[in-house]
N, C-alpha and C positions, 0 to 999 in steps of 0.2 A: 642125946645128940641126934638119934634117929627121928624123933618127933620134930626137931628143928628143921632137919633136912626135908622132911615130908611137908611141913608148913611152907618152907621156902619154895619147894617144887609146886605146891598148890597155888601159891601166889603168882608164880611165873605162868602157870597154865591159865589162871584166871585172867591175867593181863593179856595173854595171847588170844584168849577167847573174845575179850572185849575189843582187841585190836582188829580181829578178823571181822567182827560185826560192823566196825566203823568203816570198813572198806566198801560199803555200799555207795558212798560218795567218793568221787575221784579215785576209783578202785585201781586203775592202771598205774598211776603215779605212786600211790602208797605201796603197791606191791613192788615197784621198782626200788623204792627207798629201802624197804625191808630186805629185798634180795641183795642189794649192794652192801647193806650192813652185815648180813650174814656171810657174804663172801669175804668181807673185810675181816670179820672175826675168825673165819676159817683159815685165813692166810697166816703164814709164819712171819709175822711182823715183830719188830723189836718193841720192847716196852716203851721206849721214847716215842716211837711212831704211833703207838696206840694211845699214849698220853696226849700227843698232839691232836689226833683225830677226835678224842673224847672232848678236848677243850674246844676245838673248832665247831663240833656239832652243838655243844652247849651254847656257844656264842651265837651261832646261827639261829637256834631255836629261840633264845632269849630275844634277839633282835626282831625276829618275825612276830613274836607275841607282842612286843611293845609297839611296833609300827602298825600292826593289824588294826588297832583301835582308831587309827587316824588316816585310814585309806581315803576318806572323802576330802581331806585337806591337801591342797598343793603345797609343796615344800621347796625351800631353797637351801642348798648346802653352801656355806660360806667358809672359805679357807683363808688362813693368814697366820702370821708369826705369833708364837707364844711369848715373845720377848719385847713386845711394844707396850710402853707404859700408857697409863690412862690419860695423861696430859698431852700425848702426841696427837697432832692433827689427823694422822691416819687412823688412830683409835676412834677419835670423835667421828670421822667420816663413816667408818664401818658401823659404829653404833647407830648413827642417824639413818644410814641406809637401811639397816635391819628394822628400825622402827617404821620407816616408810613402806617397805615391802610387806611388813606384818600388817600394817593398816589396810593393805590391799587384800588381806585374807590369806596370805601365805604363812606357813610355819617355817621356822629356821632350824637347820641342822648344823652343828659345829662339832669340833673335836672335843668340846667340853672343858678345855683347859683355859689358861690365862691369856692375856694379850688380846689379839684380834678375835679370838674365839669368845672370850668373855664380853668383848665389845658387842659382838653380834647377838649373843644371848641377852645382854643387858638391854639392847635396843628393842628386841622382840618381846622381852618379858618372859618370865619363867613358864607361864601357861602355854606359850606358843614356841617353846624352845625344846630342842633335843640336844643332848650332849653324849657323843660316843667317844669315851676316853680311851686312851691307850696306856697299858701298864709299862712304864719305863723304869729302869733302875734308879735314875737320879732325878727325873722329871717325868710326868707332869701331874699335878694334883687337879682335881675337878674344881672348876670355878664356882663361887657361891650361888650363882644364878640357877645352875642346873643340879648342883649337888643335893642329893636326897629326894629329887623329884622322881616320879614314875617314868619319866622320859630320859633318864640318864642310865647308862650302863657301861661297863668296862670291857675292853677287848685285850686279849693277850697278843693277837697277831694283827699286823697292819692290813693283811689282805682281807680278813673278815670285816674289819672296820671299813675298808674302802668299798666292799661289796654293798654295805648299807648306805654309805654316802651317796652312791650313784643309783642304786636300785630304787631308793625312795625319793630321789630328787627330781623336780620339774625344772630346775635351773641350777647353775653353779656360778658362784661369784668368787673370783680370786682377788684377794687384797694383798698388800705388801707382806712378803714372807720369804722364808729361806728354802732349804732343800725340800722340806716336807711339802710346802705349798707348791713349789715347782713340780714335784713328783705328782701331786694330785692333779695339777693343771695339765701336764703332759699326758697322764693316763686318761683323763677325761677327753682330751682332744683326739688321742689315738683311738679310743672306743667310738667316738662320733665319726671320725674319718673312715673307719673300717665298717661302720654299721653295726657294731656289737652293742651299742647303747642307743636307745630311742633318741631322736633329735630333741635337744633342749637348748635354751639360751645359755651361753657362757659369757660372763661379763668380767673384763679386767678392770677393776675399780681402783682408783687411786685418789688421794686427797688433792685438792686444787693446788697447782704449782709443784707437785711432788715429782711427776714424770717418772714414776717407778717402773711402769711397763713400757715406756717409750723406747728405751734402748733395745729391749727384746723385739719389739715390732720393727723398728727401723734397721736393726742389724741382723739378728738371727732369722726372723721370718722372711725378710727380704733376701737374705743369702740362700736360705732353703728353697725359696721360690725360683730365684735366678739359676740355681744349680739343678733345678728339676727334681728336687727331693720331696717337695710337696707341690700341689697344683695351686694356681692362683685362686681357685674356688675354695681351697682350704682356709683361706683367710676369712671367709664368711662364717666359719665355725665359732668365731669369738667376736666380741664387741668391746671396744676400749672407750672408757669415759671417766671423767672426774666429776660428773654431775649426778647427784642423787636422784633427781626427778627423771633424768634421761635413763639412768640404769633401771629405775623402777618401771617406767613405761615400756622399756625394751622387753622386760620379762613379762609383765602383765599382758601386753598386747599380743604376745605369742599365742595366748590361749583365748583370744577373742572368739574365734570360731573353730580353730583346731582343738581337738580333744586328746587324742592319743594315737599310738602307732603299734603296728605288729607286722610280722612276716607271716605269710601263708604260702609255703612252697616257694616259688619264684616271684610271687606277688608281694609288693609293698602296699600295705593298707594304711590309709590315714582316716581315722574316725573324725567326724565333724559334729559340731553341735547343731548346725543348720545346713540344709543342702544348698549347693550352688545352683544358680539359674543356668539355663541352657547357654545363654550368651557368655556368662562368666566361665563356664567349663570350656567353651570354644576358645576363649582368650587364653586360658591357662594352657591348653594344648598347643596353641600357636607359639607361646613363649617358651615352652619347655620340651617341644618335640625332639630336639637334638640330644636330650639326655636319656631318651627312652630306648630300651633294647628292641622292643617291637610293640606294635599296637598303639593305643592311645591311652590317655588318662580317662578312666570311666568312673561314673558315679553309680554306685550300686546300693541296694537296700536289702536288709535281712540276708546278708551273705558275708562270710561263710557261716554255715549252720552250726559250726563248732566254736563260735565265738563266745566269750563270757556272757552269761545271761543278762547281766546288768548293762551291757553295751548293745544289746540286740536292737534297740530302738534307734540307734544312731546311724545316720547315713555315712557312707564311706566312699573315698576315692581309692581306686586300685590302679596300679601301674607296674610295669616291668622296667626298672631302671637299669642302665648299663652299670656293671659292677663298680667301675671306677668313678661313678657320678653320684654315689650315695651321699657325698658331701654337699650336694645341691639341695637336699631335703629342707634345710632351714629356709632357703630362698623360696622354695615352692610353698612352704607353710605360710610364710609372711605374705606371699602373693595371694594365697587363698583367703587369708584374713582381710587383705586390702580389697579384694573383689567383693567379699561379703559386705564390708563396710560401705563400699561404693554403691552397691545395690540397695542397701538400707537408706543411704542418703538420697537416692533417686526415688524411693517409694513415697507416695503421697501421705 
């Protein structure tokens, strides 16, 4: 027994030694993770709470490991009902859209189940699909497109599943669905409205003649706007269409020149693939000066110095937005893309 205990202690010590050596990179954040873990273990938590945390950490680790291999690919999360049959026009529309956006180089993320999730995975194909399934008592089983692939994994909790849906997505498409789809949709719009998620396109997609999202827009969105519960600009956070080509171009064109987003203190930074001309920057400032807290929209290079190394070469636009105008970012981004396109069209 003593030998086993000694061996176990030696293994733990060896693991800690290797862990400390690995802290040479990203040392601060690794120390924070380790510190919070030790505080958690030192706390007087119940067995059920510890069980939950162990499961959450495992799901997060697994998801990070799976998606890490595909960081260079842009991805679209597609939400929709598990209860729609293959012959339904809405299934066909979702499948065909997924193929269209996949042909543009995007990978597709779904909940990995049947119905509209299977339609999206079917359209994109197994090699360009992710399936993040949820363990439910009576449903749902993984669909045959993603089942058994290295891009499929199960979650016990909806919140860890949602984390990866949005963390890894460069766009969200909402198709016909029930409470789960509405939940994903409202959470996405809330995070965009409050600036807790980088700006991304959100498409409300329906089959021709279906008008699934029409009542939501004509009734609830209009009522929320009229009552002052959302601002008129919040309607720019989503795009409604029944056309596959239009939905595809709406997502693809968002990334013509815009690359990515981050906060640095009070600054909003938009990384670009190509710098704007002086005239284009002046036009951008003239159009959006009313949403700035102070100063102007500036174009900067090699700033800030603590940016990710792989992005250091990208030009950036930095600005200080009024806190209640974060919802204007999609409009600013599309204007940046349009100004870049206009400049290219004028070039000899």
